FIGU-913185 format. One record per residue: x, y, z of N, C-alpha, C in turn; residue in one letter. Coordinates in pm, 1 decimal, m for minus. Example, Ala and Ser with C-alpha at 12.3 -4.5 7.8 and 13.67 -1.06 7.14 Angstrom:
<sites>
[[1319.0 m569.0 780.0] [1230.0 m450.0 780.0] [1320.0 m330.0 780.0] 'A']
[[1285.0 m225.0 708.0] [1367.0 m106.0 714.0] [1290.0 3.0 787.0] 'S']
</sites>
This chain:
<sites>
[[10418.9 8758.8 9644.6] [10290.4 8793.6 9704.3] [10209.5 8883.4 9611.4] 'M']
[[10275.7 8986.2 9556.2] [10206.1 9076.4 9464.8] [10157.8 9003.7 9341.7] 'L']
[[10240.0 8909.7 9290.8] [10199.2 8834.0 9173.5] [10072.7 8754.4 9201.8] 'D']
[[10064.3 8694.9 9321.2] [9945.6 8618.6 9358.5] [9823.9 8709.1 9368.5] 'L']
[[9840.2 8826.7 9430.8] [9729.0 8920.5 9446.5] [9676.6 8965.0 9311.3] 'I']
[[9768.4 9001.6 9221.5] [9725.1 9054.4 9092.3] [9681.4 8945.7 8994.1] 'H']
[[9704.2 8820.4 9030.2] [9657.4 8711.9 8943.8] [9511.6 8677.1 8970.4] 'S']
[[9456.0 8727.7 9080.2] [9317.6 8696.5 9115.5] [9219.7 8776.1 9029.2] 'L']
[[9105.7 8716.9 8991.1] [8999.9 8795.1 8925.0] [8952.3 8907.2 9017.0] 'P']
[[8903.4 9014.6 8956.6] [8864.7 9131.2 9036.3] [8761.3 9097.2 9143.4] 'L']
[[8660.0 9017.4 9106.5] [8555.9 8983.8 9203.6] [8613.4 8906.7 9321.9] 'A']
[[8701.3 8810.4 9292.8] [8762.0 8732.8 9400.8] [8856.3 8819.4 9482.9] 'L']
[[8931.6 8907.4 9416.8] [9020.7 8998.2 9488.6] [8941.2 9086.6 9584.3] 'L']
[[8828.2 9138.9 9535.3] [8744.0 9222.2 9620.7] [8694.0 9146.0 9742.6] 'G']
[[8652.0 9021.2 9720.7] [8602.7 8940.5 9832.4] [8713.7 8910.6 9932.5] 'A']
[[8832.4 8879.0 9881.7] [8945.9 8847.7 9969.2] [8985.1 8968.0 10053.8] 'V']
[[8974.1 9089.0 9997.1] [9014.0 9209.1 10070.6] [8904.7 9255.2 10167.0] 'I']
[[8779.6 9252.4 10123.8] [8670.3 9305.5 10206.6] [8635.2 9210.7 10320.4] 'V']
[[8642.8 9079.6 10295.3] [8599.6 8981.3 10395.5] [8670.0 8996.2 10530.1] 'A']
[[8802.2 9015.5 10536.1] [8865.9 9029.7 10668.5] [8815.3 9148.9 10748.6] 'P']
[[8784.2 9258.5 10680.8] [8733.5 9375.8 10752.1] [8597.2 9344.8 10813.9] 'F']
[[8511.5 9277.7 10737.7] [8379.9 9240.7 10790.0] [8394.2 9139.6 10903.5] 'I']
[[8488.1 9046.0 10888.4] [8510.6 8945.4 10992.9] [8555.3 9010.4 11123.1] 'T']
[[8646.6 9106.9 11111.9] [8693.0 9177.6 11232.2] [8576.9 9251.3 11298.7] 'I']
[[8492.6 9314.9 11218.2] [8380.2 9391.0 11273.5] [8280.6 9299.6 11344.2] 'A']
[[8242.2 9191.2 11276.5] [8145.2 9099.1 11337.1] [8204.1 9032.7 11461.1] 'V']
[[8330.6 8989.1 11449.3] [8395.5 8925.7 11564.1] [8407.3 9020.4 11682.4] 'G']
[[8440.4 9146.1 11654.2] [8450.5 9244.5 11762.2] [8317.2 9268.6 11829.6] 'G']
[[8211.0 9278.9 11750.4] [8078.1 9301.3 11808.4] [8036.2 9183.1 11896.0] 'A']
[[8062.8 9062.2 11849.0] [8026.3 8942.7 11926.3] [8104.8 8937.7 12057.2] 'V']
[[8235.0 8968.2 12051.1] [8316.8 8964.8 12172.3] [8271.5 9069.1 12273.5] 'L']
[[8238.8 9187.5 12224.4] [8193.3 9292.9 12315.3] [8067.1 9249.5 12388.2] 'V']
[[7974.6 9186.8 12317.4] [7851.3 9142.7 12381.3] [7876.8 9023.7 12473.4] 'R']
[[7969.4 8936.8 12435.6] [7998.6 8820.7 12519.3] [8065.2 8863.0 12649.1] 'R']
[[8150.7 8962.8 12641.1] [8219.7 9010.9 12761.0] [8132.9 9107.0 12842.4] 'W']
[[8009.5 9124.5 12796.9] [7912.1 9208.9 12867.2] [7968.0 9348.6 12893.9] 'R']
[[8017.4 9409.5 12788.4] [8070.2 9545.7 12800.4] [7963.8 9650.4 12767.9] 'L']
[[7837.1 9603.2 12765.5] [7733.7 9700.5 12731.9] [7712.6 9804.9 12841.0] 'E']
[[7777.4 9785.5 12956.0] [7767.0 9886.8 13062.5] [7853.9 10008.6 13033.8] 'N']
[[7906.5 10016.9 12910.5] [7985.4 10133.8 12870.4] [7895.9 10251.9 12833.5] 'L']
[[7767.8 10237.8 12857.2] [7672.3 10340.7 12818.2] [7709.0 10477.1 12876.6] 'E']
[[7760.3 10478.0 12999.2] [7790.5 10605.9 13063.5] [7906.6 10679.2 12995.6] 'E']
[[7985.7 10606.9 12917.5] [8099.0 10668.4 12849.1] [8068.8 10698.0 12701.6] 'Y']
[[7943.1 10675.3 12661.4] [7907.5 10685.3 12520.0] [7937.2 10824.3 12463.4] 'R']
[[7907.1 10928.3 12537.7] [7926.1 11063.7 12484.8] [8074.0 11094.5 12462.7] 'E']
[[8157.0 11063.1 12560.8] [8300.3 11086.8 12545.7] [8358.8 10999.9 12435.0] 'T']
[[8320.6 10872.1 12435.1] [8369.9 10779.7 12332.9] [8324.2 10823.5 12194.2] 'A']
[[8201.6 10874.0 12186.3] [8150.6 10919.7 12056.4] [8231.6 11035.5 12001.5] 'G']
[[8272.9 11127.6 12090.1] [8354.5 11240.7 12046.6] [8490.3 11192.9 11994.8] 'L']
[[8551.0 11099.4 12069.1] [8681.3 11045.5 12026.8] [8666.9 10970.7 11894.5] 'I']
[[8561.5 10890.0 11884.3] [8539.4 10810.4 11762.6] [8517.4 10900.8 11641.8] 'Y']
[[8441.8 11007.4 11660.4] [8415.6 11099.4 11550.6] [8544.2 11166.5 11503.2] 'T']
[[8624.4 11212.6 11598.2] [8750.9 11278.2 11562.3] [8844.8 11182.1 11489.8] 'T']
[[8860.3 11061.6 11547.7] [8948.4 10962.8 11485.1] [8894.6 10920.0 11349.2] 'A']
[[8763.7 10905.0 11340.0] [8703.2 10863.2 11213.0] [8723.3 10965.2 11103.3] 'G']
[[8709.3 11093.7 11137.5] [8728.9 11198.4 11037.3] [8874.3 11201.0 10991.1] 'V']
[[8967.0 11192.4 11085.8] [9109.4 11192.0 11049.0] [9142.4 11073.2 10959.0] 'L']
[[9090.4 10956.4 10995.3] [9118.9 10836.6 10914.9] [9053.5 10847.4 10777.5] 'Y']
[[8932.0 10899.0 10772.7] [8862.8 10913.3 10644.7] [8938.2 11008.0 10551.4] 'A']
[[8994.9 11115.2 10607.8] [9071.9 11209.6 10525.8] [9194.2 11141.4 10466.1] 'V']
[[9267.3 11065.7 10550.2] [9387.8 10997.6 10501.9] [9351.5 10891.8 10398.2] 'V']
[[9251.1 10810.5 10428.9] [9209.6 10704.8 10336.1] [9159.2 10763.9 10204.8] 'L']
[[9078.3 10869.6 10214.1] [9028.1 10933.8 10092.6] [9139.7 10994.5 10010.0] 'G']
[[9236.7 11054.7 10078.2] [9351.1 11112.8 10006.6] [9428.7 11005.9 9930.6] 'F']
[[9449.7 10890.5 9993.1] [9523.0 10782.1 9926.2] [9444.3 10730.2 9806.3] 'V']
[[9314.3 10712.0 9821.9] [9232.1 10663.9 9711.0] [9238.6 10760.5 9593.0] 'V']
[[9222.8 10889.7 9620.1] [9226.3 10990.0 9513.7] [9363.5 10993.8 9446.7] 'V']
[[9469.7 10986.7 9526.6] [9604.7 10990.0 9471.0] [9630.2 10870.1 9380.7] 'T']
[[9591.0 10751.8 9425.7] [9610.0 10631.1 9344.6] [9526.6 10640.0 9217.7] 'V']
[[9405.3 10690.7 9229.5] [9318.0 10706.0 9113.0] [9380.1 10802.3 9012.3] 'W']
[[9432.9 10913.4 9060.7] [9496.3 11010.6 8970.8] [9619.5 10952.1 8903.4] 'E']
[[9699.1 10876.2 8977.1] [9816.6 10812.1 8918.5] [9775.0 10711.7 8811.1] 'D']
[[9668.2 10639.2 8836.2] [9618.0 10542.3 8739.1] [9570.1 10614.5 8612.0] 'Y']
[[9495.4 10722.0 8629.4] [9447.0 10799.0 8513.5] [9562.3 10861.2 8436.7] 'S']
[[9664.8 10907.0 8509.5] [9782.4 10965.3 8444.4] [9857.2 10859.4 8363.1] 'R']
[[9863.0 10738.1 8413.7] [9927.6 10630.2 8340.1] [9850.9 10599.4 8211.6] 'A']
[[9717.7 10601.2 8218.9] [9637.1 10580.9 8098.2] [9665.0 10690.6 7995.8] 'E']
[[9671.8 10814.5 8042.9] [9698.7 10927.1 7954.0] [9838.0 10916.3 7892.8] 'M']
[[9933.5 10866.3 7968.0] [10069.6 10850.3 7917.8] [10074.1 10752.1 7801.3] 'T']
[[9998.6 10643.3 7812.1] [9993.1 10545.2 7702.6] [9933.4 10609.3 7578.0] 'V']
[[9828.5 10689.1 7594.8] [9768.0 10756.3 7479.2] [9863.8 10858.9 7419.3] 'R']
[[9936.3 10931.8 7504.9] [10033.4 11029.8 7454.3] [10144.2 10961.0 7374.9] 'D']
[[10188.8 10848.1 7424.2] [10292.8 10772.7 7352.8] [10242.3 10729.9 7215.7] 'E']
[[10119.0 10678.8 7210.3] [10061.6 10636.0 7082.6] [10043.5 10755.2 6988.3] 'A']
[[10001.5 10869.4 7041.3] [9982.3 10987.7 6957.0] [10114.7 11036.8 6899.3] 'N']
[[10220.6 11033.1 6980.0] [10351.4 11076.1 6929.9] [10399.9 10984.2 6819.0] 'A']
[[10380.1 10854.9 6834.6] [10419.0 10759.7 6730.4] [10335.7 10779.7 6604.0] 'L']
[[10207.0 10807.4 6621.8] [10120.5 10832.2 6505.9] [10165.4 10957.0 6430.4] 'A']
[[10206.7 11059.6 6502.4] [10254.9 11182.1 6437.8] [10384.6 11156.5 6361.6] 'D']
[[10472.6 11075.3 6418.0] [10596.4 11040.1 6347.1] [10565.5 10967.8 6216.5] 'L']
[[10473.7 10875.5 6223.5] [10436.1 10799.6 6103.9] [10373.5 10891.0 5998.3] 'Y']
[[10287.9 10983.3 6044.4] [10219.0 11073.0 5950.1] [10316.9 11167.5 5881.4] 'R']
[[10407.2 11226.8 5956.7] [10500.7 11323.1 5898.2] [10597.5 11253.8 5802.8] 'I']
[[10627.1 11126.8 5828.1] [10720.6 11056.2 5739.5] [10667.5 11044.2 5596.6] 'S']
[[10537.1 11066.0 5576.7] [10478.9 11063.6 5441.2] [10545.8 11164.8 5348.4] 'D']
[[10589.7 11275.6 5404.8] [10639.9 11386.9 5322.8] [10791.4 11383.4 5303.1] 'T']
[[10858.6 11284.6 5359.7] [11004.0 11280.7 5353.5] [11053.6 11182.9 5246.9] 'L']
[[11184.5 11176.4 5236.0] [11248.9 11090.1 5137.6] [11197.1 10946.1 5149.8] 'D']
[[11161.2 10881.2 5036.5] [11103.1 10746.6 5042.2] [11191.1 10645.1 5114.5] 'P']
[[11322.4 10651.2 5092.1] [11410.9 10555.3 5159.1] [11409.1 10575.6 5310.5] 'A']
[[11415.7 10702.2 5352.4] [11412.0 10732.9 5495.5] [11275.3 10696.8 5553.5] 'F']
[[11172.0 10724.5 5476.6] [11036.5 10691.9 5521.3] [11024.1 10542.4 5549.6] 'R']
[[11078.8 10459.5 5461.5] [11072.1 10315.2 5482.4] [11144.4 10271.3 5608.4] 'G']
[[11261.0 10331.1 5634.1] [11336.2 10297.0 5754.9] [11256.3 10331.6 5881.0] 'Q']
[[11202.8 10453.5 5881.7] [11130.6 10500.0 6001.0] [11006.6 10414.1 6025.1] 'I']
[[10932.1 10386.3 5919.1] [10808.2 10312.0 5937.0] [10833.6 10168.0 5980.1] 'R']
[[10938.3 10108.4 5926.9] [10969.4 9971.2 5969.6] [11009.2 9968.4 6116.0] 'S']
[[11081.8 10069.8 6161.2] [11122.4 10076.0 6301.8] [11004.3 10109.7 6392.4] 'R']
[[10916.1 10194.5 6343.2] [10796.2 10224.9 6420.9] [10712.9 10098.3 6443.3] 'L']
[[10691.5 10023.5 6336.1] [10612.2 9900.4 6348.4] [10681.8 9798.5 6438.4] 'E']
[[10814.8 9789.5 6427.1] [10888.7 9695.1 6511.7] [10876.9 9732.9 6658.7] 'A']
[[10884.8 9863.3 6687.6] [10874.6 9907.2 6827.0] [10736.3 9879.6 6882.7] 'Y']
[[10633.0 9919.3 6809.1] [10496.5 9902.1 6859.3] [10465.8 9753.7 6878.4] 'V']
[[10508.8 9671.4 6784.9] [10486.3 9527.4 6797.1] [10557.0 9471.4 6920.7] 'S']
[[10681.2 9514.8 6943.9] [10755.2 9467.9 7061.4] [10690.2 9517.7 7190.7] 'A']
[[10640.7 9641.3 7189.1] [10575.3 9696.3 7308.8] [10452.1 9614.7 7345.4] 'A']
[[10374.5 9575.9 7246.0] [10250.8 9500.6 7271.4] [10281.1 9356.9 7313.4] 'I']
[[10369.3 9292.4 7239.3] [10392.2 9149.5 7259.4] [10490.0 9118.0 7371.9] 'Q']
[[10582.6 9209.3 7400.2] [10686.1 9178.8 7499.2] [10681.4 9270.7 7621.5] 'Q']
[[10667.5 9401.3 7596.7] [10678.1 9492.9 7710.2] [10556.4 9487.5 7801.2] 'E']
[[10437.2 9478.0 7743.4] [10317.7 9474.8 7829.3] [10314.5 9351.1 7918.7] 'W']
[[10344.0 9231.7 7866.3] [10353.3 9116.7 7957.8] [10461.6 9135.1 8064.0] 'P']
[[10572.3 9201.2 8026.5] [10678.9 9226.4 8124.0] [10630.8 9323.7 8231.7] 'A']
[[10558.4 9426.9 8192.4] [10504.6 9522.5 8289.8] [10409.3 9453.1 8386.7] 'L']
[[10333.3 9355.9 8336.7] [10240.9 9282.2 8422.4] [10314.8 9200.5 8527.1] 'A']
[[10443.7 9172.1 8501.8] [10526.4 9100.1 8599.5] [10613.5 9195.5 8680.9] 'R']
[[10595.6 9325.9 8658.9] [10677.9 9424.3 8729.1] [10816.7 9437.3 8671.9] 'G']
[[10833.2 9404.5 8541.9] [10963.7 9407.5 8477.6] [10958.2 9496.0 8352.9] 'Q']
[[11070.4 9501.2 8279.7] [11078.4 9576.5 8155.0] [11131.0 9486.4 8044.3] 'H']
[[11109.8 9527.7 7921.0] [11154.9 9449.9 7805.9] [11278.3 9515.6 7745.5] 'S']
[[11389.6 9443.6 7746.8] [11513.5 9495.9 7688.4] [11500.9 9507.9 7537.2] 'A']
[[11428.8 9415.4 7474.2] [11413.8 9419.1 7328.6] [11334.2 9541.2 7285.1] 'D']
[[11230.4 9575.7 7361.2] [11150.6 9693.6 7327.0] [11233.4 9820.7 7343.6] 'T']
[[11315.2 9825.7 7447.3] [11404.5 9940.5 7465.7] [11502.5 9951.7 7349.1] 'A']
[[11552.1 9836.8 7301.1] [11644.4 9837.8 7187.0] [11574.3 9887.6 7060.6] 'A']
[[11447.4 9851.3 7044.5] [11371.5 9899.0 6928.0] [11351.0 10050.3 6934.6] 'Q']
[[11328.3 10103.0 7054.0] [11313.7 10247.7 7069.8] [11443.8 10319.7 7035.6] 'A']
[[11556.3 10264.3 7080.5] [11687.1 10323.7 7048.3] [11716.0 10316.6 6898.9] 'L']
[[11677.1 10206.1 6835.3] [11697.3 10192.4 6691.3] [11619.9 10299.9 6615.2] 'S']
[[11498.5 10327.8 6659.6] [11417.8 10432.8 6596.7] [11484.3 10569.2 6613.7] 'L']
[[11533.1 10597.1 6734.3] [11598.2 10726.4 6759.5] [11726.4 10740.3 6678.1] 'L']
[[11802.7 10634.3 6667.7] [11926.6 10640.3 6589.8] [11897.3 10668.1 6442.5] 'H']
[[11792.9 10604.7 6389.9] [11756.5 10629.1 6250.3] [11717.0 10774.8 6229.0] 'A']
[[11647.0 10832.6 6325.6] [11605.6 10972.6 6313.9] [11724.2 11067.9 6322.6] 'L']
[[11814.1 11044.0 6417.4] [11924.4 11138.5 6439.5] [12032.1 11128.8 6331.3] 'T']
[[12039.2 11016.4 6258.7] [12140.8 11003.0 6153.4] [12096.3 11064.5 6020.6] 'R']
[[11968.9 11101.7 6013.2] [11915.4 11152.5 5886.3] [11955.0 11298.6 5865.6] 'Y']
[[11989.9 11332.8 5740.5] [12021.5 11470.9 5702.7] [11923.1 11515.5 5595.3] 'T']
[[11833.3 11609.2 5626.1] [11733.6 11653.7 5527.5] [11801.1 11717.5 5406.5] 'P']
[[11759.4 11679.8 5285.2] [11823.4 11733.9 5165.1] [11774.2 11872.4 5124.0] 'P']
[[11661.1 11917.2 5179.2] [11604.9 12045.9 5137.5] [11551.7 12119.9 5259.8] 'A']
[[11532.0 12251.8 5240.2] [11486.9 12336.2 5351.4] [11348.8 12294.7 5399.6] 'A']
[[11260.5 12259.2 5304.6] [11124.6 12220.1 5342.1] [11128.8 12094.2 5430.1] 'R']
[[11213.0 11999.6 5392.6] [11223.5 11878.1 5471.0] [11288.5 11905.6 5606.8] 'E']
[[11371.8 12008.3 5613.8] [11435.8 12042.5 5740.9] [11332.4 12081.4 5845.6] 'S']
[[11232.7 12157.6 5803.4] [11127.2 12198.0 5896.7] [11046.1 12077.2 5943.5] 'A']
[[11015.0 11987.9 5849.8] [10939.3 11868.1 5885.3] [11022.7 11774.7 5973.1] 'L']
[[11150.5 11768.0 5943.6] [11240.0 11683.7 6023.9] [11249.6 11736.2 6167.3] 'Y']
[[11255.4 11867.0 6182.2] [11257.3 11926.6 6316.4] [11128.6 11891.8 6392.1] 'A']
[[11018.2 11891.9 6319.7] [10891.1 11855.0 6381.8] [10892.7 11708.4 6425.1] 'E']
[[10952.7 11622.8 6343.7] [10963.2 11481.5 6378.9] [11045.8 11462.5 6506.1] 'M']
[[11153.2 11540.7 6518.3] [11236.6 11529.3 6637.5] [11158.8 11569.0 6763.3] 'L']
[[11070.3 11668.4 6750.0] [10987.5 11707.8 6864.3] [10896.5 11592.7 6906.5] 'K']
[[10835.1 11527.8 6805.6] [10746.4 11415.2 6838.3] [10825.4 11296.8 6892.6] 'H']
[[10948.7 11278.0 6843.4] [11033.1 11170.7 6896.1] [11065.9 11195.8 7042.9] 'A']
[[11093.2 11320.9 7077.5] [11119.4 11356.6 7217.3] [10995.9 11330.5 7303.1] 'T']
[[10878.5 11367.0 7249.0] [10753.3 11343.1 7322.1] [10730.1 11193.4 7342.0] 'R']
[[10763.6 11115.2 7240.7] [10751.1 10969.5 7251.1] [10840.6 10914.0 7361.9] 'F']
[[10966.4 10957.0 7364.7] [11059.1 10907.9 7466.2] [11015.2 10951.4 7605.0] 'I']
[[10968.1 11076.6 7616.2] [10919.6 11124.6 7746.2] [10800.6 11042.2 7794.2] 'D']
[[10707.1 11014.5 7704.3] [10588.5 10936.4 7741.1] [10626.9 10794.5 7780.2] 'S']
[[10720.4 10738.2 7706.6] [10766.0 10602.5 7739.2] [10829.5 10599.9 7877.9] 'R']
[[10914.0 10700.2 7908.2] [10977.5 10705.8 8039.4] [10873.0 10724.0 8149.7] 'R']
[[10774.7 10809.2 8125.1] [10670.3 10831.3 8225.1] [10587.9 10704.3 8246.5] 'E']
[[10568.0 10627.8 8139.2] [10494.6 10500.9 8153.7] [10571.2 10404.6 8243.9] 'R']
[[10701.5 10397.7 8225.9] [10782.8 10309.3 8309.6] [10784.2 10359.0 8454.5] 'H']
[[10786.9 10489.8 8473.8] [10782.1 10544.1 8609.1] [10647.6 10512.4 8675.2] 'E']
[[10539.7 10523.4 8597.1] [10406.7 10493.3 8651.3] [10396.4 10347.5 8694.3] 'A']
[[10465.3 10259.3 8620.9] [10462.2 10116.9 8654.8] [10531.9 10088.6 8787.1] 'A']
[[10622.0 10178.9 8828.5] [10697.6 10159.0 8951.9] [10635.7 10229.6 9071.8] 'Q']
[[10539.2 10317.7 9046.3] [10477.4 10391.2 9156.2] [10391.9 10298.8 9242.5] 'L']
[[10368.4 10339.8 9365.0] [10283.3 10260.7 9452.8] [10277.3 10323.6 9591.3] 'G']
[[10180.1 10279.7 9668.2] [10166.3 10328.8 9805.3] [10284.9 10278.3 9887.6] 'V']
[[10346.3 10366.7 9962.3] [10463.3 10331.5 10041.0] [10426.2 10239.1 10157.5] 'Q']
[[10518.1 10147.3 10196.8] [10487.5 10052.7 10305.3] [10443.3 10120.8 10435.0] 'P']
[[10506.9 10232.0 10470.2] [10468.5 10301.3 10593.7] [10322.9 10346.1 10589.0] 'A']
[[10279.7 10392.3 10472.1] [10141.0 10436.9 10458.6] [10045.0 10318.5 10465.1] 'L']
[[10086.3 10204.0 10409.4] [10003.4 10083.8 10420.3] [9981.4 10048.1 10567.6] 'W']
[[10088.1 10055.2 10647.0] [10074.9 10023.2 10788.2] [9980.7 10120.2 10859.5] 'W']
[[9991.5 10248.2 10826.3] [9902.5 10348.1 10886.6] [9757.3 10317.1 10851.3] 'V']
[[9732.4 10285.5 10725.0] [9595.8 10256.2 10681.7] [9542.4 10129.5 10748.7] 'L']
[[9623.1 10025.1 10755.8] [9577.6 9898.5 10814.4] [9552.9 9911.8 10964.0] 'L']
[[9649.7 9968.3 11036.0] [9632.5 9984.2 11180.0] [9518.5 10079.7 11211.8] 'L']
[[9506.6 10185.3 11132.2] [9396.4 10279.6 11152.4] [9261.8 10212.5 11132.1] 'G']
[[9251.9 10126.9 11031.9] [9124.4 10058.3 11005.8] [9087.9 9965.8 11121.7] 'S']
[[9187.2 9895.2 11176.7] [9160.0 9806.4 11290.7] [9112.2 9887.1 11410.9] 'V']
[[9176.1 10000.4 11436.5] [9135.7 10084.2 11549.6] [8994.3 10138.4 11531.2] 'L']
[[8965.5 10188.4 11411.8] [8833.0 10246.1 11386.2] [8724.3 10139.6 11395.1] 'I']
[[8748.0 10024.8 11332.8] [8647.6 9917.9 11336.3] [8631.5 9864.1 11477.9] 'I']
[[8746.9 9843.4 11545.8] [8739.1 9792.4 11681.9] [8667.1 9887.7 11776.3] 'G']
[[8693.4 10016.9 11761.7] [8628.8 10115.5 11847.7] [8478.7 10121.7 11821.5] 'F']
[[8440.9 10104.0 11694.0] [8297.6 10109.2 11661.1] [8220.8 9995.2 11727.1] 'S']
[[8289.1 9884.0 11755.4] [8221.8 9770.1 11818.2] [8177.8 9801.0 11961.6] 'C']
[[8240.5 9900.8 12025.3] [8208.0 9934.8 12164.1] [8074.0 10005.6 12177.0] 'L']
[[8019.5 10054.6 12064.7] [7891.0 10123.7 12070.6] [7778.9 10020.3 12060.9] 'F']
[[7745.6 9964.0 12173.3] [7649.3 9854.0 12179.4] [7506.8 9908.4 12170.0] 'V']
[[7424.7 9839.6 12091.9] [7281.2 9869.2 12086.6] [7206.3 9744.2 12131.7] 'V']
[[7079.1 9760.1 12162.4] [7003.1 9650.1 12220.5] [6991.8 9531.0 12125.3] 'R']
[[6965.7 9558.7 11997.6] [6948.5 9451.6 11899.2] [7084.5 9400.0 11851.2] 'S']
[[7099.5 9266.9 11853.7] [7224.2 9207.0 11807.1] [7245.1 9233.4 11658.2] 'V']
[[7138.7 9214.4 11579.7] [7148.9 9234.6 11435.8] [7181.9 9379.8 11402.3] 'L']
[[7119.9 9472.3 11475.4] [7148.0 9613.3 11450.8] [7292.6 9646.4 11487.9] 'M']
[[7340.5 9588.5 11597.8] [7478.6 9610.3 11639.6] [7575.8 9562.0 11531.2] 'H']
[[7548.7 9442.8 11478.5] [7634.9 9388.2 11372.7] [7628.0 9475.0 11247.0] 'I']
[[7508.0 9523.0 11214.0] [7494.0 9608.4 11095.2] [7568.6 9739.7 11112.8] 'A']
[[7563.2 9796.0 11232.3] [7627.8 9924.2 11259.6] [7779.0 9914.6 11241.3] 'V']
[[7838.0 9801.8 11281.7] [7983.8 9788.6 11269.2] [8025.0 9732.3 11133.2] 'V']
[[7934.8 9657.3 11068.4] [7970.2 9592.6 10941.5] [7971.7 9690.8 10825.4] 'T']
[[7877.8 9783.7 10822.3] [7868.1 9875.7 10709.2] [7994.1 9961.0 10693.2] 'I']
[[8042.5 10030.2 10798.1] [8167.2 10106.0 10780.3] [8287.1 10015.6 10752.5] 'P']
[[8288.3 9894.4 10810.6] [8398.7 9802.2 10783.5] [8400.4 9761.9 10636.9] 'A']
[[8283.1 9735.4 10581.2] [8276.1 9697.9 10439.4] [8318.7 9813.8 10349.9] 'A']
[[8279.2 9935.1 10385.8] [8319.5 10052.4 10307.4] [8471.3 10071.0 10310.4] 'L']
[[8530.9 10054.5 10428.1] [8676.5 10064.3 10438.1] [8742.2 9955.9 10352.8] 'I']
[[8687.6 9834.3 10358.2] [8741.1 9725.5 10276.8] [8733.1 9754.2 10128.6] 'G']
[[8623.2 9815.3 10085.5] [8609.1 9848.0 9943.2] [8708.5 9955.3 9900.2] 'M']
[[8737.9 10049.2 9990.3] [8839.6 10149.9 9958.4] [8977.0 10084.6 9944.9] 'M']
[[9004.9 9987.3 10032.0] [9130.6 9913.0 10020.5] [9135.7 9837.0 9888.3] 'F']
[[9023.0 9780.7 9847.9] [9016.8 9709.1 9720.1] [9052.1 9801.4 9604.0] 'F']
[[8996.5 9922.3 9604.0] [9027.9 10018.5 9498.3] [9176.6 10052.0 9497.0] 'L']
[[9233.5 10071.6 9615.7] [9376.3 10106.1 9622.9] [9461.4 9993.2 9566.8] 'I']
[[9433.0 9869.6 9608.7] [9511.5 9755.1 9562.9] [9494.2 9734.1 9412.2] 'V']
[[9372.2 9748.2 9362.5] [9345.0 9721.4 9221.0] [9410.5 9823.7 9129.0] 'A']
[[9422.0 9949.8 9174.3] [9475.9 10054.8 9087.6] [9618.4 10095.6 9122.0] 'M']
[[9671.7 10041.5 9231.5] [9804.3 10084.1 9276.0] [9913.2 10044.9 9177.0] 'D']
[[9894.8 9933.4 9107.4] [9988.0 9889.6 9002.1] [9912.8 9895.5 8869.9] 'S']
[[9921.6 10006.7 8796.9] [9832.3 10029.7 8682.0] [9849.7 9933.5 8565.2] 'P']
[[9959.5 9858.7 8560.4] [9981.0 9766.6 8449.1] [9974.9 9620.4 8493.3] 'F']
[[9918.5 9597.4 8611.9] [9909.0 9461.8 8664.3] [9768.1 9435.8 8715.2] 'R']
[[9724.7 9309.9 8708.8] [9598.3 9270.4 8767.7] [9479.1 9289.8 8676.7] 'G']
[[9360.8 9274.9 8736.9] [9236.7 9280.5 8661.3] [9203.6 9417.2 8605.0] 'G']
[[9260.1 9524.6 8661.8] [9237.2 9659.5 8611.0] [9358.6 9712.5 8535.2] 'M']
[[9444.6 9621.6 8488.6] [9566.0 9662.8 8417.9] [9532.1 9742.1 8292.4] 'A']
[[9608.1 9847.4 8268.2] [9591.0 9930.0 8148.3] [9637.4 9849.4 8026.7] 'I']
[[9552.9 9842.2 7927.7] [9583.1 9763.1 7808.2] [9652.8 9851.4 7703.0] 'E']
[[9729.8 9787.6 7611.2] [9797.0 9865.0 7505.4] [9705.6 9890.6 7385.7] 'P']
[[9577.0 9916.0 7412.9] [9480.3 9932.9 7304.4] [9517.2 10045.4 7207.4] 'A']
[[9563.5 10163.4 7253.8] [9601.6 10267.8 7158.0] [9715.0 10224.0 7064.9] 'P']
[[9811.3 10149.4 7118.7] [9921.6 10101.4 7035.5] [9874.2 9993.7 6938.7] 'L']
[[9786.2 9906.5 6986.1] [9732.9 9802.3 6898.3] [9654.3 9862.9 6783.2] 'Q']
[[9577.3 9968.0 6810.2] [9502.4 10034.8 6704.3] [9595.9 10097.0 6601.6] 'Q']
[[9705.9 10156.9 6650.9] [9805.8 10212.4 6559.5] [9861.0 10104.8 6467.6] 'L']
[[9901.6 9993.0 6524.9] [9961.4 9884.5 6447.1] [9862.4 9829.6 6344.9] 'L']
[[9737.9 9815.4 6383.9] [9636.0 9767.2 6289.9] [9615.8 9864.4 6175.9] 'D']
[[9614.2 9995.5 6207.0] [9598.3 10096.4 6101.8] [9716.1 10095.1 6004.3] 'D']
[[9837.4 10085.9 6057.6] [9956.0 10087.4 5970.2] [9959.0 9963.6 5881.1] 'W']
[[9927.3 9849.1 5938.1] [9929.1 9727.2 5857.5] [9815.1 9727.2 5757.3] 'R']
[[9704.7 9793.1 5792.6] [9594.1 9805.7 5696.9] [9631.5 9890.8 5576.2] 'G']
[[9710.4 9994.8 5600.0] [9757.1 10078.9 5489.0] [9850.4 10002.4 5398.0] 'R']
[[9937.3 9921.7 5457.5] [10037.0 9849.2 5379.1] [9975.9 9735.5 5299.7] 'A']
[[9861.3 9687.0 5344.8] [9799.3 9570.9 5277.4] [9742.6 9608.6 5139.9] 'A']
</sites>
């Protein structure tokens, strides 16, 4: 199901998500008028108080989820940039080390970045991981930990490389954790049931004009639908039309290959 949802273009995904909310609102308004429930006028004040309270509570929960998902998405983007920066620092510091060791590190760096772009990102888009990319990361770490600096000056630079290697591994782990994050099923149920209650309750506020009645219930329903669209589009940061691209890693690889050419 998730694969089907994230395979849709953003515009179509938005329409698929927003349309049911609008349909429920319009259908509810039509049913209320057909059942001649417009005599609820005497309860309008009490119903309005209940609707306002419920609406504020639902808006707080919905807004909190949107902000949380947005922050998680932004954090995932930052994690990819941090990973690329750590790899760039490793490559830069290797300039000052033993030529043989430098060649080993740079070849492993290029192999890892290439595997991350070509294998791991497509795997993340399927909700999976790449074993080959993980093996390339381990190969890089093994090459670093087996090295013995021949001089004191290189020892300081080597220690700095180990710090950046740790930062790289941390960023990689955080990226994988971000790929697994998502809104919990219980919260999805709260949001969905809450939206039905809020939209359905809004249909009870009948006005004389049919078009105005439909507009009154459709506008908040469409807004709720758009918030759901944002949550779905950003909830899996490496999948779908808003998937985070490996652009920082691709730029690194292009720069390194440009130097070697």
